[in-house]
C-alpha angles and dihedrals in degrees: 000000000000099000105044096170091054090048092049092048091049093050091049089053091047090050091053090050091051091046092053091047091051093046092049092048090050091052095045096046097034096238111183093209124042119254115258095204144011095238118132092232092059094045091047090050092052093048102037103019092247140043125245133218098219090191085073114077095219095047092044090053089048088051090052092047091050089056099261094147097039133103089266096047133046093345091058092044092050092044090055091049091051091049095049090048093046092050090050092047093049093047098243097107 
């Protein structure tokens, strides 16, 4: 890394973005404890009580049956991520 100060600043900005995403998910889904990552498996576990390996047919079908691809599942999570990113890019976040 040639420009360490720029890297450090970019990572700090990325951390703030992730923190905002985690906070917003917690509010929207009513998580009692804050998320410790932005990984799908943790988000799935918080929403559905378990994570799913969607590469596996049985688990993918269980994910769908649990509402994973519904307005209150992945679509909502991805929508929140998009909104957080858009607010940041537009300078309102």
